[in-house]
C-alpha positions in Angstrom: 7.6 -13.6 -1.6 10.8 -15.3 -3.1 11.9 -17.8 -0.4 15.6 -17.9 0.7 17.4 -21.1 1.6 16.7 -21.9 5.0 18.4 -20.5 7.7 20.3 -21.0 11.1 19.8 -17.4 12.4 16.7 -16.9 14.2 16.6 -12.9 12.7 16.9 -14.1 9.2 14.2 -16.5 9.7 12.0 -13.6 11.6 12.4 -11.4 8.6 11.7 -13.9 6.1 8.3 -14.4 7.5 7.2 -11.1 8.6 9.6 -8.8 8.2 8.8 -6.7 5.0 6.9 -3.7 5.6 3.6 -4.7 4.1 3.5 -8.0 6.0 4.2 -6.1 9.3 0.9 -3.6 8.5 -1.0 -6.0 8.1 -0.2 -8.0 11.8 -0.2 -4.4 13.3 -3.5 -4.3 11.9 -4.9 -7.9 13.0 -3.1 -6.9 16.1 -3.8 -4.2 17.7 -7.0 -2.6 15.4 -8.2 -5.9 15.3 -8.9 -5.8 11.6 -10.5 -8.9 10.2 -11.5 -8.1 6.8 -10.0 -7.7 3.3 -11.7 -4.4 3.1 -10.6 -3.3 6.7 -6.8 -4.0 5.6 -7.7 -1.6 2.2 -9.0 1.3 4.4 -5.7 1.4 6.4 -3.9 4.7 6.2 -1.3 3.1 4.5 -2.8 2.5 1.6 -1.9 -0.8 0.4 -2.4 -2.2 -3.0 -4.8 -5.2 -3.8 -2.5 -7.7 -5.7 0.0 -7.0 -2.6 -2.5 -7.1 -0.1 -3.8 -10.5 -1.6 -0.3 -11.9 -1.6 0.9 -11.1 1.5 -2.3 -12.3 3.5 -2.1 -15.5 1.9 1.7 -15.6 2.6 1.3 -14.8 6.1 -1.5 -17.9 5.9 0.7 -20.1 4.4 3.7 -19.4 7.5 0.7 -19.9 10.0 0.8 -16.3 11.3 -3.0 -16.1 10.5 -6.1 -18.6 9.6 -8.1 -18.0 6.8 -11.8 -18.0 7.5 -14.2 -18.8 4.2 -17.4 -16.5 4.3 -20.3 -18.7 4.0 -21.9 -17.4 1.1 -19.2 -14.6 -0.6 -15.7 -13.6 -0.5 -16.4 -10.5 1.1 -17.2 -12.5 4.4 -14.0 -14.0 4.2 -12.4 -13.4 7.6 -8.7 -13.7 8.7 -7.5 -14.4 12.5 -4.4 -14.5 14.0 -2.4 -18.1 15.0 -0.9 -18.4 18.3 2.3 -17.7 16.5 1.1 -14.5 15.2 -0.2 -13.5 19.1 3.7 -14.2 20.3 4.6 -11.3 18.4 2.8 -8.6 20.3 5.5 -7.8 22.2 7.8 -7.7 19.3 5.4 -5.2 17.9 5.1 -3.5 21.1 9.2 -3.1 20.8 8.8 -2.1 17.4 6.1 0.2 18.3 8.4 2.2 21.6 11.5 2.8 19.2 9.3 4.7 16.9 7.8 6.1 19.6 11.4 7.1 20.6 12.9 8.6 17.3 10.0 9.6 15.1 9.3 13.2 15.6 6.3 13.0 13.7 4.6 10.2 16.1 1.6 11.2 17.7 1.7 10.6 20.8 -1.7 11.8 21.9 -3.3 8.4 20.1 -4.5 6.3 23.1 -3.0 3.3 22.2 0.3 5.4 22.4 -0.2 6.5 25.8 -1.3 3.1 26.8 1.8 1.7 25.6 3.6 4.6 27.0 1.7 4.3 30.8 0.7 1.0 31.3 1.8 -1.9 28.6 0.8 -4.7 30.4 -2.9 -3.8 30.4 -2.6 -2.6 27.1 -1.2 -6.6 26.2 -4.1 -8.1 28.4 -6.6 -6.0 26.5 -5.7 -6.3 23.2 -5.5 -10.5 23.6 -8.9 -10.0 25.1 -10.4 -10.1 21.6 -8.6 -12.9 20.6 -9.6 -15.8 23.4 -11.1 -17.9 21.2 -7.0 -18.4 19.7 -5.5 -21.6 20.5 
């Protein structure tokens, strides 16, 4: 992705790091669905292309949102894990989800995570964060 001149605006800074649709989908998959491997990201419903997925994963690693853990014997074992910087985005992801729940008439409200978000967001956040107890 093309980098712009550094900005003093926190919104522009944030959007430059994770604001494109594919980066946000990858972060959603890591934080909400606990995906870790390239093949898991490829299997997402949104059907991201391989070249875009590779570029976005690399960008998220370079920006310090994900850590890339190389597989010992082959590339298929390479894992991506969130950093604390990414985990701090969980409330932002929840806010975007709540906004979508409010305005997207096509949202399936029967999905368990949507029900959890609307009934006990704090418990949902704690449950998801337990997946990343190893992140410091």
